C-alpha positions in Angstrom: 11.5 23.8 -2.3 15.2 24.5 -1.4 16.8 25.7 -4.7 18.8 22.9 -6.4 17.3 20.0 -4.5 16.1 18.2 -7.7 19.5 18.0 -9.2 22.1 15.5 -10.4 23.9 15.9 -7.1 20.7 15.2 -5.0 19.9 12.0 -6.8 23.5 10.8 -6.8 23.5 11.3 -3.0 20.8 8.7 -2.7 23.4 6.0 -3.4 24.3 6.1 0.3 20.8 4.9 1.2 21.2 1.6 -0.8 24.6 0.4 0.4 25.0 -2.2 3.2 22.8 -1.4 6.2 25.9 -1.1 8.4 27.0 2.0 6.4 23.7 3.2 4.9 21.9 6.4 5.8 18.3 7.4 5.6 16.8 9.3 2.7 17.0 13.1 2.8 14.3 14.8 4.9 13.1 16.7 1.8 11.9 13.3 0.4 9.2 13.4 3.1 8.2 17.1 3.1 8.8 18.9 -0.1 5.9 19.5 -2.5 8.1 19.5 -5.6 9.6 16.2 -4.6 6.1 14.8 -4.1 5.2 15.9 -7.7 8.4 14.2 -9.0 7.5 11.1 -7.0 4.2 10.8 -8.7 6.0 10.2 -12.0 8.8 8.2 -10.4 6.6 5.7 -8.6 2.9 6.1 -8.7 2.4 6.5 -12.5 4.2 3.3 -13.2 4.0 0.9 -10.2 1.2 -1.4 -9.3 -1.1 0.2 -6.7 -3.3 -1.8 -4.4 -6.8 -0.4 -4.2 -8.9 -3.1 -2.4 -10.0 -6.8 -2.2 -11.6 -8.8 -4.9 -14.3 -9.8 -2.4 -15.5 -6.2 -2.4 -16.7 -6.7 -6.0 -17.9 -10.3 -5.9 -21.2 -10.0 -7.8 -21.9 -8.5 -11.2 -22.7 -4.8 -10.8 -20.6 -4.5 -7.6 -18.3 -1.5 -7.5 -16.3 0.6 -5.2 -14.5 3.9 -5.6 -11.2 5.1 -4.2 -8.6 7.8 -4.9 -4.8 8.0 -5.0 -2.5 10.9 -5.9 -5.6 12.9 -6.7 -7.0 10.4 -9.2 -10.6 9.2 -8.5 -10.9 5.5 -9.5 -13.8 3.1 -9.9 -13.4 -0.7 -9.7 -16.4 -2.7 -11.0 -17.4 -6.2 -11.9 -19.2 -6.4 -15.3 -22.1 -8.6 -16.3 -19.5 -10.8 -18.1 -17.8 -11.3 -14.8 -14.8 -9.2 -15.8 -13.0 -7.0 -13.3 -12.5 -3.4 -14.6 -10.7 -0.4 -13.2 -11.3 3.0 -14.7 -11.3 6.7 -14.0 -14.4 8.1 -12.2 -14.1 11.3 -14.2 -17.0 12.0 -16.6 -15.6 12.8 -20.1 -18.0 15.6 -20.5 -17.4 18.2 -17.7 -15.2 16.2 -15.3 -18.0 15.4 -12.7 -17.4 12.2 -10.8 -19.8 9.6 -12.0 -19.7 7.5 -8.8 -19.0 7.7 -5.1 -18.7 5.2 -2.3 -19.6 1.6 -3.1 -22.6 -0.5 -4.0 -24.2 -2.5 -6.8 -25.5 -0.8 -10.0 -26.5 -1.4 -13.6 -24.2 1.4 -14.8 -22.8 4.8 -13.8 -25.0 7.9 -14.3 -23.2 11.2 -14.1 -25.4 13.2 -11.6 -24.6 16.5 -13.4 -25.9 15.9 -17.0 -26.9 12.3 -16.9 -24.4 10.8 -19.2 -24.6 7.1 -18.7 -21.6 4.7 -18.7 -21.6 0.9 -18.6 -19.9 -1.2 -16.0 -17.0 -1.5 -18.4 -16.7 2.3 -18.8 -18.2 2.6 -22.3 -20.5 5.6 -22.9 -24.1 4.3 -23.4 -26.1 7.5 -23.5 -25.5 11.3 -23.7 -28.7 13.3 -23.7 -29.2 16.2 -26.1 -25.9 15.7 -27.9 -27.5 15.2 -31.3 -26.6 18.7 -32.5 -23.0 18.5 -31.5 -20.8 18.2 -34.5 -18.6 15.1 -34.9 -19.7 13.6 -31.6 -19.7 9.8 -31.6 -20.6 8.2 -28.2 -18.9 5.0 -29.3 -15.6 6.9 -29.2 -16.1 8.0 -25.6 -15.4 6.0 -22.5 -14.1 6.3 -18.9 -10.3 5.9 -19.2 -9.4 2.3 -18.5 -6.5 1.2 -16.2 -4.6 -2.0 -16.1 -5.8 -4.3 -13.3 -4.4 -7.4 -11.7 -5.5 -9.6 -8.8 -2.8 -11.0 -6.4 -3.8 -13.2 -3.5 -7.2 -11.6 -3.5 -5.9 -8.0 -3.6 -6.8 -5.8 -6.5 -4.0 -3.7 -8.0 -4.2 -1.1 -10.7 -1.6 0.5 -12.9 -1.7 3.9 -14.7 1.0 2.7 -17.1 -0.5 0.6 -20.0 2.9 -0.9 -20.7 3.6 -2.1 -17.1 4.9 -5.6 -16.7 2.7 -8.1 -14.8 3.0 -7.9 -11.0 2.7 -11.5 -9.9 6.0 -12.8 -11.3 7.8 -10.1 -9.3 6.0 -11.1 -6.1 6.9 -14.8 -6.3 9.0 -14.7 -3.2 6.4 -12.9 -1.1 3.7 -15.2 -2.4 5.7 -18.2 -1.4 6.3 -16.8 2.1 2.6 -16.2 2.8 1.2 -19.2 0.9 0.1 -21.0 4.1 -2.3 -18.2 4.9 -4.3 -18.9 1.7 -5.2 -15.2 1.4 -7.4 -15.7 -1.6 -9.8 -17.6 0.5 -9.5 -15.4 3.7 -12.6 -13.4 4.8 -13.1 -10.2 6.6 -15.4 -7.4 7.5 -15.4 -4.0 5.7 -12.2 -2.0 6.2 -11.9 1.3 8.1 -10.5 4.4 6.4 -8.6 7.2 8.0 -6.7 10.4 6.9 -3.3 11.2 8.4 -1.1 14.3 8.4 2.2 12.7 7.4 4.1 11.4 4.4 3.1 8.0 3.0 6.7 6.8 3.5 6.6 7.6 7.2 3.6 5.3 7.5 5.1 2.6 5.3 8.4 2.6 7.2 6.6 2.4 10.6 4.5 -0.5 9.3 7.6 -2.7 8.6 10.0 -1.4 11.3 10.9 -4.1 13.8 13.5 -1.9 15.6 10.9 0.1 17.6 8.7 -2.8 18.7 10.1 -3.5 22.1 10.8 0.2 22.8 7.7 2.1 21.8 5.3 -0.9 22.5 7.0 -2.2 25.6 4.5 -4.2 27.7 2.4 -7.3 27.8 0.6 -6.5 24.5 3.8 -6.7 22.4 6.8 -8.1 24.4 6.2 -11.6 23.0 7.4 -10.3 19.5 10.9 -9.2 20.5 13.0 -7.1 18.1 16.0 -9.3 18.5 14.1 -12.2 16.8 13.6 -10.2 13.5 15.1 -11.5 10.3 15.0 -10.0 6.8 15.0 -12.3 3.8 17.0 -10.9 0.8 15.0 -9.1 -1.9 16.4 -8.7 -5.5 16.3 -5.6 -7.7 13.4 -6.9 -9.8 11.3 -7.9 -6.8 8.1 -5.9 -6.2 7.9 -6.6 -2.5 10.0 -7.6 0.5 9.6 -9.4 3.9 10.3 -9.3 7.6 9.9 -12.3 9.8 9.7 -11.8 13.6 10.0 -14.8 15.9 7.7 -15.0 18.9 8.4 -16.2 22.4 5.7 -18.9 22.2 3.7 -20.5 19.3 0.4 -19.1 18.1 1.0 -15.7 19.5 -1.7 -13.1 19.0 -2.2 -9.4 19.9 -4.6 -9.7 22.8 -4.3 -9.9 26.6 -4.0 -13.7 26.5 -1.1 -13.4 24.0 -2.5 -16.6 22.4 -4.7 -17.1 19.3 -8.4 -16.5 20.1 -9.7 -16.9 16.6 -9.3 -20.1 14.5 -5.8 -20.5 13.3 -5.3 -20.4 9.5 -5.5 -24.1 8.8 -2.6 -24.5 6.4 0.1 -22.9 8.7 3.3 -24.8 9.2 5.1 -25.2 12.5 7.5 -22.5 11.4 4.6 -20.1 10.6 3.1 -20.7 14.0 6.3 -19.6 15.8 6.7 -16.2 14.1 4.8 -13.3 12.6 5.3 -12.3 9.0 5.4 -8.8 7.6 4.9 -8.5 3.8 5.3 -5.2 2.0 4.4 -4.3 -1.5 5.3 -0.7 -2.0 4.0 1.9 -2.5 0.6 0.9 -1.3 0.2 -2.5 0.6 1.5 -3.7 3.9 0.5 -6.9 5.6 0.9 -8.1 9.2 0.3 -11.8 9.3 -0.3 -13.5 12.6 -1.6 -17.0 13.2 -5.3 -16.1 13.7 -5.5 -12.7 12.0 -4.1 -10.8 9.0 -4.1 -7.0 9.2 -3.8 -5.3 5.8 -3.0 -1.6 5.3 -3.7 0.0 1.9 -1.9 3.4 1.8 -3.0 6.1 -0.6 -0.8 9.2 -0.9 -2.8 12.4 -1.1 0.0 15.0 -0.8 3.6 15.5 0.3 2.5 15.4 4.0 -0.8 13.5 3.9 -2.3 10.2 3.1 -5.4 8.1 3.5 -5.3 4.5 4.6 -7.7 1.6 4.5 -7.2 -0.7 7.4 -8.8 -4.2 7.2 -8.5 -7.6 8.7 -8.7 -11.2 7.2 -9.5 -14.4 9.1 -9.6 -18.1 8.3 -12.7 -19.2 6.2 -15.6 -19.9 8.5 -14.3 -17.9 11.4 -16.9 -15.1 11.0 -19.7 -17.7 11.4 -18.9 -18.2 15.1 -21.5 -16.3 17.2 -18.7 -15.1 19.4 -16.6 -13.8 16.4 -17.2 -10.1 17.1 -16.2 -10.5 20.7 -13.1 -12.4 19.9 -12.1 -10.0 17.2 -12.7 -7.1 19.6 -10.2 -8.7 22.0 -7.5 -8.4 19.4 -8.5 -5.0 17.9 -8.7 -3.4 21.3 -5.1 -4.4 22.0 -4.0 -3.6 18.5 -5.7 -0.3 18.7 -3.5 0.7 21.7 -0.4 -0.3 19.7 -1.6 1.6 16.6 -2.3 4.7 18.7 1.3 4.7 19.8 2.4 4.3 16.2 0.2 7.2 15.1 1.5 9.5 17.7 5.0 8.7 16.7 4.3 9.1 13.0 2.9 12.6 13.6 5.9 13.7 15.6 8.3 12.2 13.0 6.7 14.3 10.3 7.2 17.4 12.5 10.8 16.5 13.0 11.4 16.0 9.3 10.4 19.6 8.7 13.1 20.8 11.1 16.3 22.5 10.0 18.0 20.0 12.4 16.7 16.9 10.7 19.6 14.8 9.3 20.2 11.7 7.3 20.4 9.2 10.1 22.0 5.7 10.4 20.4 2.3 10.7 20.3 -0.5 13.2 20.5 -4.1 12.0 16.9 -4.4 13.2 15.9 -1.9 10.5 16.6 -4.3 7.6 13.2 -3.7 6.1 14.0 0.0 5.8 17.1 -0.9 3.7 15.0 -3.1 1.5 12.5 -0.2 1.1 15.3 2.2 0.1 16.6 -0.3 -2.4 13.1 -0.5 -3.9 12.6 3.3 -4.1 16.0 4.7 -4.9 16.6 3.1 -8.3 13.2 4.2 -9.4 13.9 7.8 -8.3 17.2 7.9 -10.1 15.8 6.3 -13.3 12.9 8.8 -13.3 15.3 11.7 -12.9 17.4 10.4 -15.8 14.3 10.3 -18.0 13.1 13.7 -16.9 16.4 15.4 -17.0 17.4 13.8 -20.3 20.5 12.1 -18.9 22.0 8.8 -20.0 23.1 8.1 -16.5 23.0 9.5 -13.0 26.4 10.5 -11.6 27.5 8.2 -8.7 28.1 9.7 -5.3 31.3 8.9 -3.4 30.8 5.9 -1.2 32.0 6.4 2.3 33.8 3.3 3.7 
């Protein structure tokens, strides 16, 4: 860590990332590379914001569970016999062994190490050979519980027990994507990958319209031109933001035909069918909504320069019953895979560049409106956390350059 980076002056300098896009500059490169900043970021963002961990359909039946991990915390999400959705730590309260891995259906969680048994709600049911341990009461032991909320079929958790509900702060995003009826959408299991770059690099690429006709120039993407991008306003209390991108023809889809090959989501409006919608719920969920397919990306930071990502797709109800579904989906995913490969290559090189002594705080194009929204989401949280941690009543304001 460069001495003095985490300072009043550093956080005041972030003001220039939240002014009008025509004058704003990017965040300092240290925000993407520095281990100490990442540790700070855990408290500033991840310990208090709602974090997407999966889909409710993954735990449809009583006893269903899946595990995941974010900022080093192993998590279990399970459905109880009372049909309650629970999120909890996967760490045994005896010797810190993980009590579950992967996903499946179970009656409870048995720690493989010493066979402590926990219920689907996290309560300790049995602890062998603990009868001689003084003042041990198994009723007082449980897997630490987390707040959980479901939004449009996506499961979110929060480490902060005092966190305000998520849904009211996503009202604008929910309204924008209502025609897709995401609660009812279906999809195959997601794919998980690990990547050697900062989570913000991935998130920024996911919602960046500026690069589309440059990096992805060709028949697989030219029908979604950057100049047709628009960025609805987001407010300071909003938990998500949007990008719309018009298409050169209706019912566009990422495949060689450039037209929808899967059933179109039945409630889409004429406006929906002539654009693609990009919905972002930082710091973990990014959605790409096309007329016949929704791609969702669940980002999980694992370090200052690394993350894991679950990549999944959603389709209209009944679409998966078509005998040709796999072949039609493959038409889209083969094309999307080529686009994603270009993105991945760039993300890796951006991370290399961010480590350079020559990396600067750059300027924005109007086609990067979503990046401005992202900065306006992050920066106040960074500055508020710094005030709390440094014991300041307020963060000094940097001079605004006209």
